[in-house]
mmJSON file of the N, C-alpha and C atoms, coordinates in Angstrom:
{"data_MODEL":{"atom_site":{
"group_PDB":["ATOM","ATOM","ATOM","ATOM","ATOM","ATOM","ATOM","ATOM","ATOM","ATOM","ATOM","ATOM","ATOM","ATOM","ATOM","ATOM","ATOM","ATOM","ATOM","ATOM","ATOM","ATOM","ATOM","ATOM","ATOM","ATOM","ATOM","ATOM","ATOM","ATOM","ATOM","ATOM","ATOM","ATOM","ATOM","ATOM","ATOM","ATOM","ATOM","ATOM","ATOM","ATOM","ATOM","ATOM","ATOM","ATOM","ATOM","ATOM","ATOM","ATOM","ATOM","ATOM","ATOM","ATOM","ATOM","ATOM","ATOM","ATOM","ATOM","ATOM","ATOM","ATOM","ATOM","ATOM","ATOM","ATOM","ATOM","ATOM","ATOM","ATOM","ATOM","ATOM","ATOM","ATOM","ATOM","ATOM","ATOM","ATOM","ATOM","ATOM","ATOM","ATOM","ATOM","ATOM","ATOM","ATOM","ATOM","ATOM","ATOM","ATOM","ATOM","ATOM","ATOM","ATOM","ATOM","ATOM","ATOM","ATOM","ATOM","ATOM","ATOM","ATOM","ATOM","ATOM","ATOM","ATOM","ATOM","ATOM","ATOM","ATOM","ATOM","ATOM","ATOM","ATOM","ATOM","ATOM","ATOM","ATOM","ATOM","ATOM","ATOM","ATOM","ATOM","ATOM","ATOM","ATOM","ATOM","ATOM","ATOM","ATOM","ATOM","ATOM","ATOM","ATOM","ATOM","ATOM","ATOM","ATOM","ATOM","ATOM","ATOM","ATOM","ATOM","ATOM","ATOM","ATOM","ATOM","ATOM","ATOM","ATOM","ATOM","ATOM","ATOM","ATOM","ATOM","ATOM","ATOM","ATOM","ATOM","ATOM","ATOM","ATOM","ATOM","ATOM","ATOM","ATOM","ATOM","ATOM","ATOM","ATOM","ATOM","ATOM","ATOM","ATOM","ATOM","ATOM","ATOM","ATOM","ATOM","ATOM","ATOM","ATOM","ATOM","ATOM","ATOM","ATOM","ATOM","ATOM","ATOM","ATOM","ATOM","ATOM","ATOM","ATOM","ATOM","ATOM","ATOM","ATOM","ATOM","ATOM","ATOM","ATOM","ATOM","ATOM","ATOM","ATOM","ATOM","ATOM","ATOM","ATOM","ATOM","ATOM","ATOM"],
"id":[1,2,3,4,5,6,7,8,9,10,11,12,13,14,15,16,17,18,19,20,21,22,23,24,25,26,27,28,29,30,31,32,33,34,35,36,37,38,39,40,41,42,43,44,45,46,47,48,49,50,51,52,53,54,55,56,57,58,59,60,61,62,63,64,65,66,67,68,69,70,71,72,73,74,75,76,77,78,79,80,81,82,83,84,85,86,87,88,89,90,91,92,93,94,95,96,97,98,99,100,101,102,103,104,105,106,107,108,109,110,111,112,113,114,115,116,117,118,119,120,121,122,123,124,125,126,127,128,129,130,131,132,133,134,135,136,137,138,139,140,141,142,143,144,145,146,147,148,149,150,151,152,153,154,155,156,157,158,159,160,161,162,163,164,165,166,167,168,169,170,171,172,173,174,175,176,177,178,179,180,181,182,183,184,185,186,187,188,189,190,191,192,193,194,195,196,197,198,199,200,201,202,203,204,205,206,207,208,209,210,211,212,213],
"type_symbol":["N","C","C","N","C","C","N","C","C","N","C","C","N","C","C","N","C","C","N","C","C","N","C","C","N","C","C","N","C","C","N","C","C","N","C","C","N","C","C","N","C","C","N","C","C","N","C","C","N","C","C","N","C","C","N","C","C","N","C","C","N","C","C","N","C","C","N","C","C","N","C","C","N","C","C","N","C","C","N","C","C","N","C","C","N","C","C","N","C","C","N","C","C","N","C","C","N","C","C","N","C","C","N","C","C","N","C","C","N","C","C","N","C","C","N","C","C","N","C","C","N","C","C","N","C","C","N","C","C","N","C","C","N","C","C","N","C","C","N","C","C","N","C","C","N","C","C","N","C","C","N","C","C","N","C","C","N","C","C","N","C","C","N","C","C","N","C","C","N","C","C","N","C","C","N","C","C","N","C","C","N","C","C","N","C","C","N","C","C","N","C","C","N","C","C","N","C","C","N","C","C","N","C","C","N","C","C","N","C","C","N","C","C"],
"label_atom_id":["N","CA","C","N","CA","C","N","CA","C","N","CA","C","N","CA","C","N","CA","C","N","CA","C","N","CA","C","N","CA","C","N","CA","C","N","CA","C","N","CA","C","N","CA","C","N","CA","C","N","CA","C","N","CA","C","N","CA","C","N","CA","C","N","CA","C","N","CA","C","N","CA","C","N","CA","C","N","CA","C","N","CA","C","N","CA","C","N","CA","C","N","CA","C","N","CA","C","N","CA","C","N","CA","C","N","CA","C","N","CA","C","N","CA","C","N","CA","C","N","CA","C","N","CA","C","N","CA","C","N","CA","C","N","CA","C","N","CA","C","N","CA","C","N","CA","C","N","CA","C","N","CA","C","N","CA","C","N","CA","C","N","CA","C","N","CA","C","N","CA","C","N","CA","C","N","CA","C","N","CA","C","N","CA","C","N","CA","C","N","CA","C","N","CA","C","N","CA","C","N","CA","C","N","CA","C","N","CA","C","N","CA","C","N","CA","C","N","CA","C","N","CA","C","N","CA","C","N","CA","C","N","CA","C","N","CA","C","N","CA","C","N","CA","C","N","CA","C"],
"label_alt_id":[null,null,null,null,null,null,null,null,null,null,null,null,null,null,null,null,null,null,null,null,null,null,null,null,null,null,null,null,null,null,null,null,null,null,null,null,null,null,null,null,null,null,null,null,null,null,null,null,null,null,null,null,null,null,null,null,null,null,null,null,null,null,null,null,null,null,null,null,null,null,null,null,null,null,null,null,null,null,null,null,null,null,null,null,null,null,null,null,null,null,null,null,null,null,null,null,null,null,null,null,null,null,null,null,null,null,null,null,null,null,null,null,null,null,null,null,null,null,null,null,null,null,null,null,null,null,null,null,null,null,null,null,null,null,null,null,null,null,null,null,null,null,null,null,null,null,null,null,null,null,null,null,null,null,null,null,null,null,null,null,null,null,null,null,null,null,null,null,null,null,null,null,null,null,null,null,null,null,null,null,null,null,null,null,null,null,null,null,null,null,null,null,null,null,null,null,null,null,null,null,null,null,null,null,null,null,null,null,null,null,null,null,null],
"label_comp_id":["MET","MET","MET","ASN","ASN","ASN","ALA","ALA","ALA","LYS","LYS","LYS","ASN","ASN","ASN","GLY","GLY","GLY","HIS","HIS","HIS","THR","THR","THR","ILE","ILE","ILE","PRO","PRO","PRO","VAL","VAL","VAL","PRO","PRO","PRO","LEU","LEU","LEU","SER","SER","SER","ARG","ARG","ARG","ALA","ALA","ALA","LEU","LEU","LEU","GLU","GLU","GLU","LYS","LYS","LYS","ASN","ASN","ASN","LYS","LYS","LYS","LYS","LYS","LYS","ALA","ALA","ALA","ALA","ALA","ALA","ALA","ALA","ALA","VAL","VAL","VAL","PHE","PHE","PHE","GLY","GLY","GLY","SER","SER","SER","MET","MET","MET","ARG","ARG","ARG","PRO","PRO","PRO","SER","SER","SER","CYS","CYS","CYS","GLN","GLN","GLN","GLN","GLN","GLN","LYS","LYS","LYS","TYR","TYR","TYR","ILE","ILE","ILE","ASP","ASP","ASP","ARG","ARG","ARG","VAL","VAL","VAL","LYS","LYS","LYS","ASN","ASN","ASN","VAL","VAL","VAL","GLN","GLN","GLN","ALA","ALA","ALA","GLY","GLY","GLY","GLU","GLU","GLU","ARG","ARG","ARG","LYS","LYS","LYS","THR","THR","THR","LYS","LYS","LYS","THR","THR","THR","PRO","PRO","PRO","LYS","LYS","LYS","VAL","VAL","VAL","ILE","ILE","ILE","ASN","ASN","ASN","SER","SER","SER","ILE","ILE","ILE","LEU","LEU","LEU","GLU","GLU","GLU","TYR","TYR","TYR","GLY","GLY","GLY","SER","SER","SER","ARG","ARG","ARG","HIS","HIS","HIS","PRO","PRO","PRO","ALA","ALA","ALA","HIS","HIS","HIS"],
"label_asym_id":["A","A","A","A","A","A","A","A","A","A","A","A","A","A","A","A","A","A","A","A","A","A","A","A","A","A","A","A","A","A","A","A","A","A","A","A","A","A","A","A","A","A","A","A","A","A","A","A","A","A","A","A","A","A","A","A","A","A","A","A","A","A","A","A","A","A","A","A","A","A","A","A","A","A","A","A","A","A","A","A","A","A","A","A","A","A","A","A","A","A","A","A","A","A","A","A","A","A","A","A","A","A","A","A","A","A","A","A","A","A","A","A","A","A","A","A","A","A","A","A","A","A","A","A","A","A","A","A","A","A","A","A","A","A","A","A","A","A","A","A","A","A","A","A","A","A","A","A","A","A","A","A","A","A","A","A","A","A","A","A","A","A","A","A","A","A","A","A","A","A","A","A","A","A","A","A","A","A","A","A","A","A","A","A","A","A","A","A","A","A","A","A","A","A","A","A","A","A","A","A","A","A","A","A","A","A","A","A","A","A","A","A","A"],
"label_entity_id":["1","1","1","1","1","1","1","1","1","1","1","1","1","1","1","1","1","1","1","1","1","1","1","1","1","1","1","1","1","1","1","1","1","1","1","1","1","1","1","1","1","1","1","1","1","1","1","1","1","1","1","1","1","1","1","1","1","1","1","1","1","1","1","1","1","1","1","1","1","1","1","1","1","1","1","1","1","1","1","1","1","1","1","1","1","1","1","1","1","1","1","1","1","1","1","1","1","1","1","1","1","1","1","1","1","1","1","1","1","1","1","1","1","1","1","1","1","1","1","1","1","1","1","1","1","1","1","1","1","1","1","1","1","1","1","1","1","1","1","1","1","1","1","1","1","1","1","1","1","1","1","1","1","1","1","1","1","1","1","1","1","1","1","1","1","1","1","1","1","1","1","1","1","1","1","1","1","1","1","1","1","1","1","1","1","1","1","1","1","1","1","1","1","1","1","1","1","1","1","1","1","1","1","1","1","1","1","1","1","1","1","1","1"],
"label_seq_id":[1,1,1,2,2,2,3,3,3,4,4,4,5,5,5,6,6,6,7,7,7,8,8,8,9,9,9,10,10,10,11,11,11,12,12,12,13,13,13,14,14,14,15,15,15,16,16,16,17,17,17,18,18,18,19,19,19,20,20,20,21,21,21,22,22,22,23,23,23,24,24,24,25,25,25,26,26,26,27,27,27,28,28,28,29,29,29,30,30,30,31,31,31,32,32,32,33,33,33,34,34,34,35,35,35,36,36,36,37,37,37,38,38,38,39,39,39,40,40,40,41,41,41,42,42,42,43,43,43,44,44,44,45,45,45,46,46,46,47,47,47,48,48,48,49,49,49,50,50,50,51,51,51,52,52,52,53,53,53,54,54,54,55,55,55,56,56,56,57,57,57,58,58,58,59,59,59,60,60,60,61,61,61,62,62,62,63,63,63,64,64,64,65,65,65,66,66,66,67,67,67,68,68,68,69,69,69,70,70,70,71,71,71],
"pdbx_PDB_ins_code":[null,null,null,null,null,null,null,null,null,null,null,null,null,null,null,null,null,null,null,null,null,null,null,null,null,null,null,null,null,null,null,null,null,null,null,null,null,null,null,null,null,null,null,null,null,null,null,null,null,null,null,null,null,null,null,null,null,null,null,null,null,null,null,null,null,null,null,null,null,null,null,null,null,null,null,null,null,null,null,null,null,null,null,null,null,null,null,null,null,null,null,null,null,null,null,null,null,null,null,null,null,null,null,null,null,null,null,null,null,null,null,null,null,null,null,null,null,null,null,null,null,null,null,null,null,null,null,null,null,null,null,null,null,null,null,null,null,null,null,null,null,null,null,null,null,null,null,null,null,null,null,null,null,null,null,null,null,null,null,null,null,null,null,null,null,null,null,null,null,null,null,null,null,null,null,null,null,null,null,null,null,null,null,null,null,null,null,null,null,null,null,null,null,null,null,null,null,null,null,null,null,null,null,null,null,null,null,null,null,null,null,null,null],
"Cartn_x":[23.615,24.619,25.017,26.362,26.8,27.6,27.696,28.561,29.937,30.884,32.248,32.375,31.448,31.484,30.823,30.277,29.658,28.07,27.571,26.108,25.431,24.287,23.425,22.838,22.823,22.145,20.704,19.772,18.332,18.01,17.096,16.776,16.35,15.502,15.253,16.428,17.305,18.573,19.501,19.558,20.359,19.926,18.617,18.062,18.306,18.092,18.277,19.705,20.586,22.018,22.378,21.748,21.933,21.424,20.452,19.921,20.702,21.402,22.028,23.557,24.192,25.663,26.463,26.256,27.015,26.886,25.64,25.386,26.064,26.023,26.884,28.261,28.879,30.316,30.552,29.77,30.093,29.825,28.801,28.68,29.736,30.237,31.196,32.571,32.688,33.926,33.975,32.696,32.495,33.159,33.75,33.995,32.911,33.194,32.064,31.181,31.715,30.763,29.924,30.243,29.307,28.338,28.744,27.85,26.684,27.018,26.156,25.036,25.287,24.524,23.429,23.776,22.874,21.961,22.573,21.894,20.718,21.186,20.266,19.178,19.376,18.222,17.161,17.498,16.439,15.953,16.807,16.408,15.578,15.678,14.902,13.512,13.086,11.703,10.803,9.509,8.549,8.501,8.194,8.151,7.325,6.303,5.522,6.077,7.092,7.718,9.022,9.455,10.743,10.726,9.631,9.377,9.736,9.309,9.617,10.939,11.429,12.728,13.932,13.831,14.981,15.486,14.548,15.224,15.837,15.491,15.908,17.46,17.492,18.84,19.742,19.315,20.083,20.651,19.668,20.114,21.118,21.002,21.909,23.288,23.332,24.616,25.284,24.515,25.033,25.525,24.909,25.303,26.61,26.734,27.924,29.141,28.807,29.882,30.323,29.381,29.752,30.498,30.278,31.077,32.328,32.462,33.843,34.2,34.758,34.986,36.106,36.862,37.823,37.207,35.941,35.174,34.707],
"Cartn_y":[-22.513,-21.945,-20.644,-20.348,-19.116,-18.315,-17.081,-16.198,-16.191,-15.532,-15.548,-14.856,-13.941,-13.115,-13.907,-15.133,-15.974,-15.721,-14.741,-14.651,-15.604,-15.855,-16.944,-16.399,-17.086,-16.703,-17.193,-16.24,-16.567,-17.798,-18.59,-19.898,-19.587,-18.756,-18.465,-18.147,-17.359,-17.028,-18.225,-19.001,-20.202,-21.263,-21.477,-22.274,-21.906,-20.581,-20.048,-20.205,-20.054,-20.241,-21.719,-22.567,-23.913,-24.241,-23.742,-24.035,-23.247,-22.169,-21.513,-21.471,-22.413,-22.611,-21.377,-20.785,-19.474,-18.426,-18.258,-17.126,-17.541,-18.887,-19.292,-19.073,-19.312,-19.116,-17.608,-16.796,-15.279,-14.994,-15.41,-15.065,-15.488,-16.691,-17.206,-16.565,-15.754,-15.113,-13.713,-13.224,-11.779,-11.568,-10.261,-9.817,-10.036,-10.266,-10.465,-9.264,-8.124,-6.906,-6.877,-7.352,-7.467,-8.536,-9.64,-10.816,-10.306,-9.44,-8.98,-8.09,-7.348,-6.458,-7.252,-8.348,-9.158,-9.969,-10.388,-11.102,-10.122,-8.912,-7.891,-7.655,-7.708,-7.454,-8.468,-9.626,-10.709,-10.728,-10.547,-10.623,-9.476,-8.272,-7.088,-6.907,-7.907,-7.823,-8.74,-8.447,-9.317,-10.728,-11.753,-13.036,-13.256,-12.683,-12.662,-12.14,-11.232,-10.572,-11.316,-12.229,-12.916,-13.841,-14.234,-15.185,-14.212,-12.87,-12.063,-11.303,-11.145,-10.405,-11.219,-12.551,-13.422,-13.565,-13.82,-13.873,-12.561,-11.463,-10.091,-10.009,-10.557,-10.64,-11.478,-12.771,-13.625,-12.919,-12.161,-11.446,-10.422,-9.672,-8.65,-9.381,-10.539,-11.309,-11.595,-12.049,-12.368,-11.143,-9.984,-8.746,-8.24,-8.5,-8.275,-9.035,-10.188,-11.121,-10.653,-10.128,-9.479,-8.266,-7.418,-6.169,-6.412,-7.624,-7.816,-9.312,-9.287,-10.523,-11.382,-10.838,-11.602,-12.486,-12.391,-13.236,-14.382],
"Cartn_z":[-11.479,-12.31,-11.705,-11.497,-10.958,-11.845,-11.838,-12.5,-11.941,-12.582,-12.13,-10.835,-10.406,-9.354,-8.013,-8.422,-7.364,-7.254,-7.959,-7.949,-8.674,-8.192,-8.858,-10.033,-11.18,-12.396,-12.317,-12.572,-12.393,-13.34,-12.909,-13.613,-15.042,-15.408,-16.777,-17.705,-17.221,-17.841,-17.998,-17.053,-17.052,-17.941,-18.095,-18.979,-20.365,-20.622,-22.047,-22.456,-21.556,-21.843,-22.088,-21.403,-21.785,-23.08,-23.518,-24.94,-26.018,-25.709,-26.72,-26.309,-26.978,-26.586,-26.94,-28.084,-28.512,-27.407,-27.098,-25.942,-24.624,-24.408,-23.173,-23.214,-24.331,-24.432,-24.355,-24.977,-24.851,-23.342,-22.699,-21.347,-20.512,-20.683,-19.879,-20.071,-21.155,-21.38,-20.914,-20.509,-20.037,-18.679,-18.442,-17.131,-16.119,-14.891,-13.915,-13.859,-14.102,-13.993,-15.116,-16.259,-17.462,-17.233,-16.774,-16.45,-15.491,-14.55,-13.52,-14.115,-15.075,-15.852,-16.494,-17.088,-17.785,-16.737,-15.729,-14.614,-14.006,-13.775,-13.25,-14.103,-15.486,-16.456,-16.208,-15.945,-15.8,-14.466,-13.42,-12.131,-11.614,-12.315,-11.681,-12.473,-13.313,-13.829,-13.106,-13.145,-12.428,-13.218,-12.472,-12.832,-14.302,-14.394,-15.675,-16.847,-16.673,-17.733,-18.122,-17.312,-17.618,-18.875,-19.307,-20.525,-21.747,-21.71,-22.823,-22.654,-21.532,-21.264,-21.557,-21.156,-21.319,-22.669,-23.691,-25.091,-25.526,-25.018,-25.392,-24.757,-23.539,-23.027,-23.659,-24.128,-24.902,-26.092,-26.849,-28.082,-27.696,-26.552,-26.138,-25.888,-25.315,-25.055,-26.326,-27.45,-28.698,-29.375,-29.152,-29.815,-29.031,-27.793,-27.034,-27.762,-27.969,-28.633,-29.992,-30.814,-31.985,-31.927,-30.987,-30.709,-30.072,-29.507,-28.878,-29.292,-30.564,-31.254,-30.559,-29.706,-29.075,-28.052,-27.67,-26.726,-27.465],
"occupancy":[1.0,1.0,1.0,1.0,1.0,1.0,1.0,1.0,1.0,1.0,1.0,1.0,1.0,1.0,1.0,1.0,1.0,1.0,1.0,1.0,1.0,1.0,1.0,1.0,1.0,1.0,1.0,1.0,1.0,1.0,1.0,1.0,1.0,1.0,1.0,1.0,1.0,1.0,1.0,1.0,1.0,1.0,1.0,1.0,1.0,1.0,1.0,1.0,1.0,1.0,1.0,1.0,1.0,1.0,1.0,1.0,1.0,1.0,1.0,1.0,1.0,1.0,1.0,1.0,1.0,1.0,1.0,1.0,1.0,1.0,1.0,1.0,1.0,1.0,1.0,1.0,1.0,1.0,1.0,1.0,1.0,1.0,1.0,1.0,1.0,1.0,1.0,1.0,1.0,1.0,1.0,1.0,1.0,1.0,1.0,1.0,1.0,1.0,1.0,1.0,1.0,1.0,1.0,1.0,1.0,1.0,1.0,1.0,1.0,1.0,1.0,1.0,1.0,1.0,1.0,1.0,1.0,1.0,1.0,1.0,1.0,1.0,1.0,1.0,1.0,1.0,1.0,1.0,1.0,1.0,1.0,1.0,1.0,1.0,1.0,1.0,1.0,1.0,1.0,1.0,1.0,1.0,1.0,1.0,1.0,1.0,1.0,1.0,1.0,1.0,1.0,1.0,1.0,1.0,1.0,1.0,1.0,1.0,1.0,1.0,1.0,1.0,1.0,1.0,1.0,1.0,1.0,1.0,1.0,1.0,1.0,1.0,1.0,1.0,1.0,1.0,1.0,1.0,1.0,1.0,1.0,1.0,1.0,1.0,1.0,1.0,1.0,1.0,1.0,1.0,1.0,1.0,1.0,1.0,1.0,1.0,1.0,1.0,1.0,1.0,1.0,1.0,1.0,1.0,1.0,1.0,1.0,1.0,1.0,1.0,1.0,1.0,1.0],
"B_iso_or_equiv":[0.0,0.0,0.0,0.0,0.0,0.0,0.0,0.0,0.0,0.0,0.0,0.0,0.0,0.0,0.0,0.0,0.0,0.0,0.0,0.0,0.0,0.0,0.0,0.0,0.0,0.0,0.0,0.0,0.0,0.0,0.0,0.0,0.0,0.0,0.0,0.0,0.0,0.0,0.0,0.0,0.0,0.0,0.0,0.0,0.0,0.0,0.0,0.0,0.0,0.0,0.0,0.0,0.0,0.0,0.0,0.0,0.0,0.0,0.0,0.0,0.0,0.0,0.0,0.0,0.0,0.0,0.0,0.0,0.0,0.0,0.0,0.0,0.0,0.0,0.0,0.0,0.0,0.0,0.0,0.0,0.0,0.0,0.0,0.0,0.0,0.0,0.0,0.0,0.0,0.0,0.0,0.0,0.0,0.0,0.0,0.0,0.0,0.0,0.0,0.0,0.0,0.0,0.0,0.0,0.0,0.0,0.0,0.0,0.0,0.0,0.0,0.0,0.0,0.0,0.0,0.0,0.0,0.0,0.0,0.0,0.0,0.0,0.0,0.0,0.0,0.0,0.0,0.0,0.0,0.0,0.0,0.0,0.0,0.0,0.0,0.0,0.0,0.0,0.0,0.0,0.0,0.0,0.0,0.0,0.0,0.0,0.0,0.0,0.0,0.0,0.0,0.0,0.0,0.0,0.0,0.0,0.0,0.0,0.0,0.0,0.0,0.0,0.0,0.0,0.0,0.0,0.0,0.0,0.0,0.0,0.0,0.0,0.0,0.0,0.0,0.0,0.0,0.0,0.0,0.0,0.0,0.0,0.0,0.0,0.0,0.0,0.0,0.0,0.0,0.0,0.0,0.0,0.0,0.0,0.0,0.0,0.0,0.0,0.0,0.0,0.0,0.0,0.0,0.0,0.0,0.0,0.0,0.0,0.0,0.0,0.0,0.0,0.0],
"pdbx_formal_charge":[null,null,null,null,null,null,null,null,null,null,null,null,null,null,null,null,null,null,null,null,null,null,null,null,null,null,null,null,null,null,null,null,null,null,null,null,null,null,null,null,null,null,null,null,null,null,null,null,null,null,null,null,null,null,null,null,null,null,null,null,null,null,null,null,null,null,null,null,null,null,null,null,null,null,null,null,null,null,null,null,null,null,null,null,null,null,null,null,null,null,null,null,null,null,null,null,null,null,null,null,null,null,null,null,null,null,null,null,null,null,null,null,null,null,null,null,null,null,null,null,null,null,null,null,null,null,null,null,null,null,null,null,null,null,null,null,null,null,null,null,null,null,null,null,null,null,null,null,null,null,null,null,null,null,null,null,null,null,null,null,null,null,null,null,null,null,null,null,null,null,null,null,null,null,null,null,null,null,null,null,null,null,null,null,null,null,null,null,null,null,null,null,null,null,null,null,null,null,null,null,null,null,null,null,null,null,null,null,null,null,null,null,null],
"auth_seq_id":[1,1,1,2,2,2,3,3,3,4,4,4,5,5,5,6,6,6,7,7,7,8,8,8,9,9,9,10,10,10,11,11,11,12,12,12,13,13,13,14,14,14,15,15,15,16,16,16,17,17,17,18,18,18,19,19,19,20,20,20,21,21,21,22,22,22,23,23,23,24,24,24,25,25,25,26,26,26,27,27,27,28,28,28,29,29,29,30,30,30,31,31,31,32,32,32,33,33,33,34,34,34,35,35,35,36,36,36,37,37,37,38,38,38,39,39,39,40,40,40,41,41,41,42,42,42,43,43,43,44,44,44,45,45,45,46,46,46,47,47,47,48,48,48,49,49,49,50,50,50,51,51,51,52,52,52,53,53,53,54,54,54,55,55,55,56,56,56,57,57,57,58,58,58,59,59,59,60,60,60,61,61,61,62,62,62,63,63,63,64,64,64,65,65,65,66,66,66,67,67,67,68,68,68,69,69,69,70,70,70,71,71,71],
"auth_comp_id":["MET","MET","MET","ASN","ASN","ASN","ALA","ALA","ALA","LYS","LYS","LYS","ASN","ASN","ASN","GLY","GLY","GLY","HIS","HIS","HIS","THR","THR","THR","ILE","ILE","ILE","PRO","PRO","PRO","VAL","VAL","VAL","PRO","PRO","PRO","LEU","LEU","LEU","SER","SER","SER","ARG","ARG","ARG","ALA","ALA","ALA","LEU","LEU","LEU","GLU","GLU","GLU","LYS","LYS","LYS","ASN","ASN","ASN","LYS","LYS","LYS","LYS","LYS","LYS","ALA","ALA","ALA","ALA","ALA","ALA","ALA","ALA","ALA","VAL","VAL","VAL","PHE","PHE","PHE","GLY","GLY","GLY","SER","SER","SER","MET","MET","MET","ARG","ARG","ARG","PRO","PRO","PRO","SER","SER","SER","CYS","CYS","CYS","GLN","GLN","GLN","GLN","GLN","GLN","LYS","LYS","LYS","TYR","TYR","TYR","ILE","ILE","ILE","ASP","ASP","ASP","ARG","ARG","ARG","VAL","VAL","VAL","LYS","LYS","LYS","ASN","ASN","ASN","VAL","VAL","VAL","GLN","GLN","GLN","ALA","ALA","ALA","GLY","GLY","GLY","GLU","GLU","GLU","ARG","ARG","ARG","LYS","LYS","LYS","THR","THR","THR","LYS","LYS","LYS","THR","THR","THR","PRO","PRO","PRO","LYS","LYS","LYS","VAL","VAL","VAL","ILE","ILE","ILE","ASN","ASN","ASN","SER","SER","SER","ILE","ILE","ILE","LEU","LEU","LEU","GLU","GLU","GLU","TYR","TYR","TYR","GLY","GLY","GLY","SER","SER","SER","ARG","ARG","ARG","HIS","HIS","HIS","PRO","PRO","PRO","ALA","ALA","ALA","HIS","HIS","HIS"],
"auth_asym_id":["A","A","A","A","A","A","A","A","A","A","A","A","A","A","A","A","A","A","A","A","A","A","A","A","A","A","A","A","A","A","A","A","A","A","A","A","A","A","A","A","A","A","A","A","A","A","A","A","A","A","A","A","A","A","A","A","A","A","A","A","A","A","A","A","A","A","A","A","A","A","A","A","A","A","A","A","A","A","A","A","A","A","A","A","A","A","A","A","A","A","A","A","A","A","A","A","A","A","A","A","A","A","A","A","A","A","A","A","A","A","A","A","A","A","A","A","A","A","A","A","A","A","A","A","A","A","A","A","A","A","A","A","A","A","A","A","A","A","A","A","A","A","A","A","A","A","A","A","A","A","A","A","A","A","A","A","A","A","A","A","A","A","A","A","A","A","A","A","A","A","A","A","A","A","A","A","A","A","A","A","A","A","A","A","A","A","A","A","A","A","A","A","A","A","A","A","A","A","A","A","A","A","A","A","A","A","A","A","A","A","A","A","A"],
"auth_atom_id":["N","CA","C","N","CA","C","N","CA","C","N","CA","C","N","CA","C","N","CA","C","N","CA","C","N","CA","C","N","CA","C","N","CA","C","N","CA","C","N","CA","C","N","CA","C","N","CA","C","N","CA","C","N","CA","C","N","CA","C","N","CA","C","N","CA","C","N","CA","C","N","CA","C","N","CA","C","N","CA","C","N","CA","C","N","CA","C","N","CA","C","N","CA","C","N","CA","C","N","CA","C","N","CA","C","N","CA","C","N","CA","C","N","CA","C","N","CA","C","N","CA","C","N","CA","C","N","CA","C","N","CA","C","N","CA","C","N","CA","C","N","CA","C","N","CA","C","N","CA","C","N","CA","C","N","CA","C","N","CA","C","N","CA","C","N","CA","C","N","CA","C","N","CA","C","N","CA","C","N","CA","C","N","CA","C","N","CA","C","N","CA","C","N","CA","C","N","CA","C","N","CA","C","N","CA","C","N","CA","C","N","CA","C","N","CA","C","N","CA","C","N","CA","C","N","CA","C","N","CA","C","N","CA","C","N","CA","C","N","CA","C","N","CA","C","N","CA","C"],
"pdbx_PDB_model_num":[1,1,1,1,1,1,1,1,1,1,1,1,1,1,1,1,1,1,1,1,1,1,1,1,1,1,1,1,1,1,1,1,1,1,1,1,1,1,1,1,1,1,1,1,1,1,1,1,1,1,1,1,1,1,1,1,1,1,1,1,1,1,1,1,1,1,1,1,1,1,1,1,1,1,1,1,1,1,1,1,1,1,1,1,1,1,1,1,1,1,1,1,1,1,1,1,1,1,1,1,1,1,1,1,1,1,1,1,1,1,1,1,1,1,1,1,1,1,1,1,1,1,1,1,1,1,1,1,1,1,1,1,1,1,1,1,1,1,1,1,1,1,1,1,1,1,1,1,1,1,1,1,1,1,1,1,1,1,1,1,1,1,1,1,1,1,1,1,1,1,1,1,1,1,1,1,1,1,1,1,1,1,1,1,1,1,1,1,1,1,1,1,1,1,1,1,1,1,1,1,1,1,1,1,1,1,1,1,1,1,1,1,1]
}}}
């Protein structure tokens, strides 16, 4: 799965977005620069921490959607 800017979404984030359709919709409506911030949050942690970090990123994406209701 790729973001709007062409960067690859890390597998843990991609899988989590596939499971959470609302978060996927919000993520898909974001500007590329916003998407990149969430990608970096998952990509820049060690592999062992991704299991705990990814759900937090999904919650952040959902919060973004509630702060930007047009998305």
